[in-house]
Each structure stands twice: as structure tokens, then as C-alpha cells.
All heavy atoms as an XYZ file, in Angstrom:
739
protein
N    -138.864    -19.073      3.974
C    -140.273    -19.456      3.486
C    -140.372    -20.836      3.348
O    -141.419    -21.355      2.837
C    -140.581    -18.638      2.252
C    -140.583    -17.201      2.353
S    -141.118    -16.244      1.004
C    -142.857    -16.764      0.859
N    -139.408    -21.684      3.779
C    -139.464    -23.032      3.605
C    -140.571    -23.768      4.311
O    -141.125    -24.664      3.833
C    -138.097    -23.669      4.105
N    -141.020    -23.269      5.510
C    -141.965    -23.973      6.271
C    -143.385    -23.589      5.740
O    -144.435    -24.153      6.100
C    -141.949    -23.560      7.726
C    -141.702    -22.054      8.027
O    -140.786    -21.556      7.408
O    -142.525    -21.470      8.679
N    -143.542    -22.656      4.727
C    -144.792    -22.342      4.157
C    -145.001    -22.759      2.797
O    -145.818    -22.221      2.076
C    -144.895    -20.720      4.339
C    -145.058    -20.263      5.768
C    -146.367    -20.665      6.382
O    -147.353    -20.782      5.629
O    -146.367    -20.919      7.630
N    -144.257    -23.643      2.243
C    -144.294    -24.221      0.898
C    -145.606    -24.702      0.540
O    -145.978    -24.791     -0.622
C    -143.250    -25.129      0.642
C    -141.841    -24.480      0.693
C    -140.794    -25.253     -0.217
N    -139.527    -24.639     -0.093
C    -138.991    -23.779     -0.953
N    -139.728    -23.344     -1.943
N    -137.893    -23.238     -0.784
N    -146.388    -25.173      1.473
C    -147.676    -25.813      1.208
C    -148.794    -24.752      0.946
O    -149.911    -25.184      0.378
C    -148.081    -26.717      2.330
C    -147.103    -27.836      2.685
C    -146.832    -28.722      1.508
O    -147.752    -29.123      0.691
O    -145.702    -29.091      1.272
N    -148.654    -23.500      1.323
C    -149.649    -22.540      1.137
C    -149.877    -22.106     -0.321
O    -148.790    -21.947     -1.008
C    -149.408    -21.230      1.953
C    -150.483    -20.205      1.905
C    -151.590    -20.248      2.660
C    -150.613    -19.206      0.974
N    -152.418    -19.210      2.264
C    -151.706    -18.582      1.204
C    -149.767    -18.760     -0.210
C    -152.175    -17.541      0.456
C    -150.292    -17.710     -0.865
C    -151.397    -17.049     -0.673
N    -150.962    -22.116     -0.791
C    -151.250    -21.701     -2.160
C    -152.496    -20.662     -2.171
O    -153.451    -20.915     -1.313
C    -151.734    -22.839     -3.057
C    -150.645    -23.874     -3.241
C    -149.895    -23.551     -4.376
N    -148.846    -24.646     -4.647
C    -148.386    -24.978     -5.749
N    -148.701    -24.293     -6.813
N    -147.417    -25.923     -5.785
N    -152.478    -19.694     -2.992
C    -153.630    -18.762     -3.106
C    -154.803    -19.501     -3.555
O    -154.810    -20.540     -4.234
C    -153.183    -17.783     -4.075
C    -152.038    -18.225     -4.757
C    -151.456    -19.309     -3.931
N    -156.103    -19.066     -3.203
C    -157.360    -19.706     -3.566
C    -157.834    -18.847     -4.765
O    -158.288    -17.770     -4.665
C    -158.326    -19.482     -2.334
C    -159.644    -20.026     -2.714
O    -159.842    -20.663     -3.816
O    -160.514    -19.881     -1.935
N    -157.784    -19.545     -5.945
C    -158.202    -18.828     -7.118
C    -159.714    -18.605     -7.243
O    -160.184    -17.801     -8.015
C    -157.777    -19.875     -8.313
C    -157.606    -21.154     -7.728
C    -157.323    -20.800     -6.190
N    -160.467    -19.285     -6.349
C    -161.907    -19.027     -6.306
C    -162.321    -17.920     -5.299
O    -163.451    -17.433     -5.228
C    -162.717    -20.291     -5.859
O    -162.313    -20.684     -4.546
C    -162.298    -21.416     -6.800
N    -161.321    -17.331     -4.595
C    -161.582    -16.288     -3.676
C    -162.035    -15.000     -4.353
O    -161.569    -14.800     -5.461
C    -160.355    -16.063     -2.772
O    -160.514    -14.884     -1.929
N    -162.710    -14.120     -3.645
C    -162.927    -12.856     -4.222
C    -161.850    -11.782     -4.118
O    -161.925    -10.743     -4.825
C    -164.237    -12.216     -3.501
C    -163.956    -11.818     -2.100
N    -163.856    -12.715     -1.103
C    -163.580    -10.612     -1.426
C    -163.486    -12.205      0.054
N    -163.348    -10.859     -0.203
N    -160.826    -12.233     -3.454
C    -159.582    -11.469     -3.340
C    -158.605    -11.800     -4.498
O    -158.409    -12.977     -4.727
C    -158.854    -11.626     -1.998
C    -157.578    -10.977     -1.913
C    -159.855    -11.292     -0.822
N    -158.177    -10.738     -5.175
C    -157.137    -11.057     -6.189
C    -156.061    -11.917     -5.772
O    -155.494    -11.880     -4.646
C    -156.532     -9.738     -6.793
C    -157.458     -8.901     -7.578
C    -157.814     -7.646     -7.112
C    -158.148     -9.256     -8.675
C    -158.683     -6.662     -7.767
C    -158.970     -8.483     -9.401
C    -159.299     -7.207     -8.939
O    -160.203     -6.337     -9.610
N    -155.548    -12.791     -6.645
C    -154.474    -13.777     -6.270
C    -153.197    -12.927     -5.894
O    -152.638    -13.424     -4.952
C    -154.222    -14.689     -7.591
C    -152.969    -15.621     -7.222
C    -155.378    -15.572     -7.779
N    -152.873    -11.924     -6.569
C    -151.630    -11.308     -6.174
C    -151.703    -10.692     -4.819
O    -150.805    -10.656     -4.080
C    -151.265    -10.182     -7.245
C    -151.924     -8.888     -7.003
C    -151.205     -7.811     -6.356
C    -153.169     -8.523     -7.544
C    -151.719     -6.558     -6.110
C    -153.717     -7.302     -7.315
C    -152.979     -6.268     -6.683
O    -153.564     -5.043     -6.439
N    -152.985    -10.228     -4.404
C    -153.193     -9.639     -3.130
C    -153.140    -10.767     -1.995
O    -152.565    -10.453     -0.971
C    -154.467     -8.973     -3.007
C    -154.526     -7.523     -3.612
C    -155.901     -7.028     -3.461
C    -153.591     -6.688     -2.793
N    -153.537    -11.932     -2.382
C    -153.339    -13.069     -1.471
C    -151.946    -13.402     -1.224
O    -151.462    -13.694     -0.080
C    -154.031    -14.374     -2.053
C    -155.648    -14.246     -2.110
C    -156.189    -15.553     -2.637
O    -155.927    -16.565     -2.090
N    -157.023    -15.317     -3.723
N    -151.107    -13.367     -2.296
C    -149.669    -13.564     -2.146
C    -149.092    -12.359     -1.361
O    -148.254    -12.637     -0.412
C    -148.984    -13.627     -3.503
C    -147.474    -13.690     -3.492
C    -149.458    -14.855     -4.396
N    -149.445    -11.173     -1.543
C    -149.015    -10.029     -0.774
C    -149.246    -10.154      0.639
O    -148.453    -10.067      1.591
C    -149.689     -8.736     -1.256
C    -149.350     -7.516     -0.196
C    -149.071     -8.265     -2.613
N    -150.429    -10.597      1.047
C    -150.915    -10.767      2.507
C    -150.143    -11.870      3.097
O    -149.741    -11.860      4.243
C    -152.447    -11.054      2.502
C    -153.261     -9.921      2.156
N    -153.084     -8.608      2.514
C    -154.289     -9.872      1.266
C    -154.009     -7.808      1.969
N    -154.746     -8.567      1.220
N    -149.804    -12.921      2.350
C    -149.086    -14.050      2.826
C    -147.649    -13.755      3.167
O    -147.176    -13.991      4.236
C    -149.197    -15.249      1.815
C    -148.429    -16.428      2.372
N    -147.309    -16.886      2.024
C    -148.887    -17.329      3.377
C    -146.968    -17.973      2.712
N    -147.850    -18.276      3.516
N    -146.976    -13.045      2.243
C    -145.669    -12.688      2.490
C    -145.577    -11.589      3.538
O    -144.669    -11.709      4.389
C    -144.949    -12.143      1.102
C    -144.812    -13.387      0.116
C    -143.505    -11.593      1.407
C    -144.402    -13.003     -1.282
N    -146.478    -10.627      3.564
C    -146.453     -9.690      4.536
C    -146.619    -10.334      5.977
O    -145.933     -9.870      6.919
C    -147.590     -8.593      4.355
N    -147.485    -11.255      6.078
C    -147.634    -11.968      7.416
C    -146.488    -12.649      7.784
O    -145.995    -12.628      9.010
C    -148.858    -12.895      7.230
C    -149.044    -13.790      8.489
C    -149.220    -12.987      9.767
O    -149.746    -11.850      9.650
O    -148.908    -13.420     10.797
N    -145.708    -13.297      6.844
C    -144.446    -13.945      7.088
C    -143.412    -12.988      7.728
O    -142.699    -13.295      8.503
C    -143.865    -14.626      5.807
C    -144.686    -15.706      5.260
C    -144.809    -16.895      6.146
O    -143.771    -17.379      6.565
N    -145.916    -17.262      6.417
N    -143.408    -11.663      7.107
C    -142.528    -10.680      7.568
C    -142.886    -10.278      8.889
O    -142.081    -10.244      9.884
C    -142.442     -9.515      6.513
C    -141.852     -9.980      5.307
C    -141.733     -8.286      7.123
C    -141.908     -9.003      4.153
N    -144.091     -9.881      9.109
C    -144.550     -9.395     10.415
C    -144.432    -10.371     11.569
O    -144.309    -10.075     12.754
C    -146.076     -8.891     10.286
C    -146.099     -7.705      9.463
C    -147.418     -6.940      9.462
N    -147.377     -5.676      8.730
C    -147.929     -5.452      7.568
N    -148.522     -6.443      6.963
N    -147.773     -4.399      6.939
N    -144.734    -11.718     11.222
C    -144.519    -12.714     12.229
C    -143.137    -13.043     12.448
O    -142.761    -13.908     13.429
C    -145.298    -13.946     11.727
N    -142.153    -12.547     11.800
C    -140.776    -12.812     11.978
C    -140.229    -14.125     11.391
O    -139.057    -14.419     11.564
N    -141.021    -14.721     10.580
C    -140.547    -16.038      9.817
C    -139.651    -15.514      8.638
O    -138.802    -16.291      8.224
C    -141.700    -16.748      9.345
C    -142.434    -17.462     10.494
C    -143.540    -18.453     10.082
N    -144.697    -17.779      9.601
C    -145.708    -17.379     10.364
N    -145.704    -17.429     11.672
N    -146.849    -16.778      9.805
N    -139.809    -14.321      8.168
C    -138.891    -13.677      7.099
C    -138.307    -12.504      7.925
O    -138.969    -11.581      8.139
C    -139.753    -13.177      5.939
C    -139.914    -14.242      4.819
C    -140.765    -13.602      3.731
C    -138.641    -14.762      4.296
N    -137.080    -12.619      8.204
C    -136.284    -11.603      9.072
C    -135.787    -10.490      8.211
O    -135.634    -10.622      7.081
C    -135.261    -12.118      9.925
C    -135.741    -13.252     10.801
C    -134.662    -13.815     11.715
N    -135.180    -14.938     12.506
C    -135.691    -14.777     13.697
N    -135.841    -13.647     14.249
N    -135.981    -15.801     14.339
N    -135.554     -9.296      8.863
C    -135.041     -8.176      8.240
C    -133.686     -8.653      7.520
O    -132.818     -9.324      8.122
C    -134.713     -7.211      9.176
N    -133.541     -8.176      6.210
C    -132.367     -8.598      5.549
C    -132.522     -9.755      4.738
O    -131.704    -10.118      3.905
N    -133.500    -10.561      5.018
C    -133.709    -11.984      4.337
C    -134.025    -11.717      2.895
O    -134.734    -10.824      2.626
C    -134.841    -12.811      5.002
N    -133.427    -12.579      2.010
C    -133.615    -12.400      0.598
C    -134.853    -13.370      0.247
O    -134.923    -14.494      0.528
C    -132.395    -12.954     -0.203
C    -132.525    -12.743     -1.591
C    -131.147    -13.186     -2.310
N    -131.228    -13.005     -3.704
C    -131.709    -13.853     -4.598
N    -132.173    -15.019     -4.190
N    -131.693    -13.567     -5.957
N    -135.753    -12.730     -0.550
C    -136.919    -13.498     -1.130
C    -136.438    -14.294     -2.215
O    -135.416    -13.895     -2.913
C    -137.990    -12.574     -1.554
C    -139.040    -12.165     -0.530
C    -138.538    -11.416      0.646
C    -140.216    -11.370     -1.190
N    -137.069    -15.431     -2.375
C    -136.626    -16.248     -3.572
C    -136.877    -15.477     -4.801
O    -137.661    -14.508     -4.887
C    -137.640    -17.444     -3.556
C    -138.044    -17.585     -2.073
C    -137.994    -16.125     -1.616
N    -136.275    -15.870     -5.881
C    -136.358    -15.176     -7.315
C    -137.880    -15.320     -7.642
O    -138.639    -16.183     -7.239
C    -135.581    -15.888     -8.293
N    -138.361    -14.310     -8.532
C    -139.726    -14.192     -8.863
C    -140.114    -15.530     -9.506
O    -141.232    -15.945     -9.283
C    -139.977    -13.073     -9.873
C    -139.763    -11.701     -9.212
C    -139.868    -10.550    -10.162
O    -139.786    -10.741    -11.382
O    -139.997     -9.508     -9.684
N    -139.399    -16.095    -10.270
C    -139.770    -17.402    -10.961
C    -139.915    -18.577     -9.981
O    -140.844    -19.400    -10.021
C    -138.785    -17.846    -12.002
C    -138.791    -17.023    -13.308
C    -137.771    -17.441    -14.293
N    -137.585    -16.462    -15.336
C    -138.304    -16.244    -16.409
N    -139.377    -16.905    -16.504
N    -138.039    -15.371    -17.304
N    -139.002    -18.507     -8.892
C    -139.206    -19.569     -7.943
C    -140.388    -19.278     -7.030
O    -141.062    -20.307     -6.602
C    -137.949    -19.477     -7.026
C    -136.705    -20.004     -7.726
O    -136.771    -20.683     -8.770
O    -135.631    -19.625     -7.377
N    -140.720    -18.070     -6.743
C    -141.855    -17.641     -5.974
C    -143.106    -18.066     -6.837
O    -144.091    -18.685     -6.138
C    -142.042    -16.183     -5.714
C    -141.128    -15.769     -4.410
C    -141.171    -14.250     -4.319
C    -141.665    -16.371     -3.172
N    -143.130    -17.785     -8.069
C    -144.306    -18.222     -8.930
C    -144.496    -19.684     -8.905
O    -145.649    -20.174     -8.747
C    -144.040    -17.673    -10.320
N    -143.435    -20.430     -8.957
C    -143.596    -21.893     -8.959
C    -144.081    -22.334     -7.568
O    -144.912    -23.251     -7.502
C    -142.176    -22.537     -9.252
C    -142.196    -24.002     -9.348
C    -140.902    -24.560     -9.763
O    -140.280    -24.023    -10.521
O    -140.618    -25.731     -9.084
N    -143.579    -21.792     -6.489
C    -143.906    -22.086     -5.176
C    -145.361    -21.904     -4.992
O    -145.998    -22.698     -4.301
C    -143.087    -21.216     -4.214
C    -143.408    -21.491     -2.708
C    -142.524    -20.587     -1.769
O    -141.413    -20.326     -2.162
N    -143.145    -20.162     -0.674
N    -145.860    -20.751     -5.387
C    -147.205    -20.381     -5.169
C    -148.123    -20.892     -6.194
O    -149.399    -20.824     -6.070
C    -147.352    -18.754     -5.006
C    -146.908    -18.342     -3.675
C    -145.916    -17.294     -3.658
C    -147.290    -18.717     -2.486
C    -145.413    -16.785     -2.556
C    -146.836    -18.245     -1.381
C    -145.799    -17.277     -1.352
O    -145.430    -16.705     -0.305
N    -147.743    -21.408     -7.242
C    -148.518    -21.963     -8.329
C    -149.258    -20.873     -9.098
O    -150.346    -21.014     -9.567
N    -148.524    -19.722     -9.317
C    -149.013    -18.507    -10.038
C    -148.181    -18.212    -11.167
O    -147.063    -18.644    -11.279
C    -149.350    -17.413     -9.095
C    -150.352    -17.794     -7.994
C    -148.098    -16.888     -8.557
N    -148.645    -17.160    -11.930
C    -147.794    -16.713    -13.064
C    -146.749    -15.735    -12.514
O    -146.845    -15.144    -11.441
C    -148.628    -15.917    -14.057
N    -145.591    -15.576    -13.216
C    -144.524    -14.642    -12.917
C    -145.067    -13.339    -12.757
O    -144.593    -12.575    -11.744
C    -143.338    -14.854    -13.858
C    -142.287    -13.847    -13.529
C    -142.788    -16.210    -13.792
N    -145.920    -12.907    -13.662
C    -146.406    -11.441    -13.505
C    -147.273    -11.260    -12.339
O    -147.246    -10.187    -11.734
C    -147.224    -11.179    -14.808
C    -146.345    -10.833    -15.957
O    -145.120    -10.396    -15.787
N    -146.980    -11.049    -17.197
N    -147.850    -12.346    -11.773
C    -148.606    -12.235    -10.570
C    -147.768    -11.866     -9.403
O    -147.880    -11.035     -8.558
C    -149.477    -13.396    -10.348
O    -150.343    -13.658    -11.373
C    -150.201    -13.378     -8.969
N    -146.544    -12.693     -9.441
C    -145.548    -12.412     -8.298
C    -144.944    -11.013     -8.584
O    -144.744    -10.357     -7.513
C    -144.501    -13.448     -8.430
C    -143.276    -13.230     -7.534
C    -145.019    -14.812     -7.932
N    -144.628    -10.575     -9.769
C    -144.109     -9.297     -9.947
C    -144.936     -8.152     -9.425
O    -144.503     -7.270     -8.706
C    -143.842     -8.974    -11.398
C    -142.610     -9.767    -11.950
C    -142.270     -9.209    -13.321
N    -141.063    -10.066    -13.684
C    -140.997    -10.787    -14.748
N    -141.929    -10.706    -15.717
N    -139.966    -11.382    -15.098
N    -146.298     -8.302     -9.604
C    -147.203     -7.360     -9.069
C    -147.206     -7.375     -7.529
O    -147.333     -6.403     -6.894
C    -148.577     -7.646     -9.596
C    -149.666     -6.528     -9.294
C    -150.810     -6.691    -10.130
N    -151.730     -5.622     -9.888
C    -152.916     -5.529    -10.309
N    -153.471     -6.407    -11.143
N    -153.755     -4.378    -10.020
N    -147.266     -8.542     -6.961
C    -147.212     -8.738     -5.622
C    -145.952     -8.099     -4.946
O    -146.037     -7.372     -3.911
C    -147.302    -10.244     -5.154
N    -144.751     -8.313     -5.523
C    -143.630     -7.686     -4.996
C    -143.636     -6.242     -5.175
O    -143.094     -5.481     -4.288
C    -142.342     -8.388     -5.804
C    -141.052     -7.508     -5.431
C    -142.159     -9.781     -5.409
N    -144.204     -5.815     -6.150
C    -144.254     -4.224     -6.392
C    -145.124     -3.645     -5.292
O    -144.843     -2.630     -4.668
C    -144.786     -3.969     -7.781
C    -144.978     -2.477     -8.050
C    -145.341     -2.064     -9.418
N    -146.758     -2.582     -9.667
C    -147.123     -3.275    -10.798
N    -146.203     -3.621    -11.638
N    -148.283     -3.738    -10.934
N    -146.222     -4.347     -4.962
C    -147.080     -3.966     -3.822
C    -146.354     -3.996     -2.520
O    -146.439     -3.087     -1.690
C    -148.378     -4.828     -3.864
C    -149.475     -4.176     -3.042
O    -150.281     -3.439     -3.802
O    -149.545     -4.418     -1.877
N    -145.556     -5.077     -2.217
C    -144.839     -5.141     -1.056
C    -143.808     -3.983     -0.954
O    -143.550     -3.479      0.088
C    -144.092     -6.496     -0.874
C    -145.011     -7.672     -0.663
C    -144.247     -8.990     -0.994
C    -145.524     -7.666      0.682
N    -143.191     -3.693     -2.109
C    -142.238     -2.418     -2.081
C    -143.016     -1.177     -1.858
O    -142.463     -0.438     -0.987
C    -141.557     -2.336     -3.454
C    -140.222     -2.935     -3.544
C    -139.472     -2.579     -4.867
N    -140.289     -2.505     -6.099
C    -140.407     -3.521     -6.942
N    -139.792     -4.637     -6.732
N    -141.137     -3.379     -8.043
N    -144.216     -1.033     -2.392
C    -144.918      0.178     -2.149
C    -145.405      0.326     -0.649
O    -145.439      1.416     -0.141
C    -146.272      0.182     -2.955
C    -145.916      0.380     -4.536
O    -144.753      0.740     -4.924
O    -146.836      0.096     -5.305
N    -145.602     -0.795      0.009
C    -145.833     -0.816      1.371
C    -144.691     -0.635      2.272
O    -144.815     -0.461      3.461
C    -146.556     -2.167      1.766
C    -147.902     -2.402      1.251
C    -148.557     -3.704      1.674
O    -148.218     -4.252      2.836
N    -149.193     -4.416      0.728
N    -143.447     -0.697      1.750
C    -142.321     -0.425      2.489
C    -141.809     -1.625      3.143
O    -140.971     -1.589      4.064
N    -142.240     -2.859      2.829
C    -141.846     -4.096      3.446
C    -140.659     -4.768      2.906
O    -139.911     -5.406      3.596
C    -143.048     -5.190      3.401
C    -144.191     -4.767      4.168
C    -145.492     -5.731      3.916
C    -143.920     -4.631      5.628
N    -140.329     -4.500      1.601
C    -139.251     -5.046      0.970
C    -138.515     -4.010      0.064
O    -139.185     -3.001     -0.304
C    -139.505     -6.307      0.051
C    -140.207     -7.329      0.884
C    -140.464     -5.864     -1.144
N    -137.273     -4.179     -0.297
C    -136.602     -3.463     -1.191
C    -135.999     -4.326     -2.307
O    -135.641     -5.490     -1.973
C    -135.448     -2.617     -0.617
C    -134.455     -3.473      0.143
C    -136.044     -1.561      0.391
C    -133.297     -2.740      0.661
N    -136.008     -3.854     -3.491
C    -135.351     -4.648     -4.493
C    -134.038     -3.982     -5.000
O    -134.089     -2.758     -5.292
C    -136.355     -4.733     -5.749
O    -137.447     -5.468     -5.361
C    -135.682     -5.612     -6.955
N    -132.990     -4.764     -5.041
C    -131.626     -4.165     -5.422
C    -131.393     -4.957     -6.821
O    -131.386     -6.106     -6.917
C    -130.602     -4.666     -4.461
C    -129.229     -4.093     -4.925
C    -130.886     -4.077     -3.079
N    -131.363     -4.093     -7.932
C    -131.112     -4.719     -9.186
C    -130.036     -5.691     -9.210
O    -128.892     -5.369     -8.695
C    -130.783     -3.465    -10.119
C    -131.493     -2.373     -9.394
C    -131.345     -2.623     -7.948
N    -130.123     -6.812     -9.840
C    -129.249     -7.910    -10.018
C    -129.023     -8.709     -8.830
O    -128.863     -9.968     -8.849
C    -127.869     -7.459    -10.564
C    -128.071     -6.765    -11.939
C    -126.955     -8.607    -10.761
C    -126.787     -6.071    -12.439
N    -129.264     -8.211     -7.527
C    -129.010     -8.753     -6.319
C    -130.320     -9.585     -5.858
O    -130.226    -10.588     -5.211
C    -128.505     -7.855     -5.299
C    -127.149     -7.318     -5.659
C    -126.376     -7.036     -4.436
C    -125.024     -6.518     -4.884
N    -123.939     -7.385     -4.422
N    -131.503     -9.013     -5.862
C    -132.715     -9.561     -5.527
C    -133.587     -8.614     -4.654
O    -133.327     -7.358     -4.581
N    -134.560     -9.284     -4.083
C    -135.570     -8.573     -3.263
C    -135.277     -8.950     -1.772
O    -135.199    -10.192     -1.515
C    -136.939     -8.776     -3.616
O    -137.062     -8.349     -4.973
C    -138.006     -8.154     -2.745
N    -135.258     -8.077     -0.833
C    -134.853     -8.343      0.499
C    -135.902     -7.600      1.489
O    -136.500     -6.576      1.041
C    -133.576     -7.639      0.849
C    -132.362     -8.291     -0.004
C    -132.106     -7.687     -1.247
C    -131.657     -9.264      0.393
C    -130.970     -8.260     -2.028
C    -130.643     -9.813     -0.296
C    -130.397     -9.305     -1.555
N    -136.139     -8.323      2.552
C    -136.984     -7.666      3.529
C    -136.335     -6.425      4.128
O    -135.080     -6.511      4.536
C    -137.208     -8.728      4.792
C    -138.020     -8.045      5.888
C    -137.952    -10.007      4.281
N    -136.977     -5.414      4.233
C    -136.387     -4.111      4.726
C    -135.853     -4.271      6.141
O    -136.595     -4.771      6.968
C    -137.249     -2.960      4.474
C    -137.457     -2.486      3.161
C    -138.435     -1.264      3.104
N    -137.837     -0.245      3.942
C    -137.620      0.945      3.598
N    -137.841      1.362      2.311
N    -137.122      1.834      4.438
N    -134.712     -3.716      6.444
C    -134.345     -3.810      7.888
C    -135.196     -2.962      8.821
O    -135.330     -3.355      9.985
C    -132.973     -3.215      7.901
C    -132.569     -2.952      6.431
C    -133.804     -3.202      5.575
N    -135.726     -1.988      8.308
C    -136.666     -1.099      9.131
C    -138.142     -1.209      8.778
O    -138.866     -0.339      8.454
C    -136.291      0.346      8.971
C    -136.235      0.815      7.519
O    -136.313     -0.032      6.578
O    -136.082      2.027      7.288
N    -138.628     -2.572      8.714
C    -139.933     -2.856      8.267
C    -140.892     -2.234      9.195
O    -140.798     -2.325     10.463
C    -140.138     -4.380      8.371
O    -139.183     -4.979      7.379
C    -141.500     -4.754      7.866
N    -141.935     -1.512      8.732
C    -142.964     -0.969      9.516
C    -143.630     -2.072     10.386
O    -144.043     -2.990      9.799
C    -143.926     -0.256      8.465
C    -143.204     -0.294      7.299
C    -142.112     -1.324      7.226
N    -143.803     -1.777     11.702
C    -144.519     -2.703     12.417
C    -145.945     -2.452     12.403
O    -146.429     -1.520     11.960
C    -144.099     -2.667     13.931
O    -144.456     -1.347     14.424
N    -146.770     -3.422     12.952
C    -148.247     -3.419     12.843
C    -148.669     -2.384     13.903
O    -149.797     -1.869     13.809
C    -148.821     -4.782     13.171
N    -147.887     -2.111     14.933
C    -148.285     -1.166     16.037
C    -147.601      0.108     15.799
O    -146.388      0.165     15.444
C    -147.924     -1.810     17.414
C    -148.697     -3.045     17.588
C    -148.254     -3.653     18.993
O    -147.738     -2.857     19.926
O    -148.417     -4.801     19.182
N    -148.219      1.265     16.011
C    -147.566      2.563     16.001
C    -146.423      2.684     16.973
O    -146.536      2.301     18.155
C    -148.662      3.621     16.056
C    -149.816      2.955     16.647
C    -149.624      1.357     16.442
N    -145.312      3.264     16.590
C    -144.229      3.543     17.607
C    -144.398      4.795     18.301
O    -144.836      5.826     17.737
C    -142.927      3.432     16.842
N    -143.993      4.815     19.572
C    -144.027      6.081     20.353
C    -142.603      6.610     20.333
O    -141.818      6.397     21.286
C    -144.453      5.872     21.781
C    -145.845      5.449     21.868
O    -146.653      5.974     20.991
O    -146.284      4.691     22.711
N    -142.121      7.313     19.257
C    -140.872      7.936     19.196
C    -140.670      9.178     19.994
O    -139.658      9.580     20.345
C    -140.562      8.098     17.650
C    -140.350      6.968     16.958
O    -140.145      5.871     17.511
N    -140.425      6.922     15.513
N    -141.856      9.941     20.102
C    -141.676     11.174     20.754
C    -142.773     11.429     21.764
O    -143.870     10.878     21.749
C    -141.650     12.342     19.810
C    -140.363     12.194     18.996
C    -140.333     13.322     17.869
O    -140.591     14.431     18.258
O    -139.958     12.968     16.890
């Protein structure tokens, strides 16, 4: 996420700040800038990077987990899932 350090959520937007963070991180994952297995920065570091409260980041990470984009391993951190759902439906059968 080093190349995206300049991005900040827009507090005047009608979209909740945590959702702006969710959309940004999800786009990073889908675009391949955050690869499968990559560790996300710690919540405090993400909060500082995005200029938001830690609880905002916690809510965003929870939403990303609910979407199946990341997994959180206690004590180890939050990682991009290896089997991240793609934007296009797969033809498995």
C-alpha cells in the first residue's frame, strides 16, 4: 500500500468514511496492488495512514472480512485471502 499513501477519505462525502476506506482497500486487492497473502498494516498504522480513528479502521477491516477479502489471524495480523473473490463470476461447471 506504499504507492497509495497519499489517498485520504473525503469527510464531506455522503459515503461513510469507513466505507470509503473499505472501497479503497478492496480496489487495491482487486487491482492486484495488494496480492493474496499480503499482510495489511496494523490498525493503528492504517488509521494514521488514512487520517482516521482506529475504530473507523476496525469497522472497515470487519467489513472487508465479511466480504471475504481478508482474514484476521489473532496476534499475527490481517491478510489478503488467497482465494479472494473476483469481480467476475467464475465458470467452474
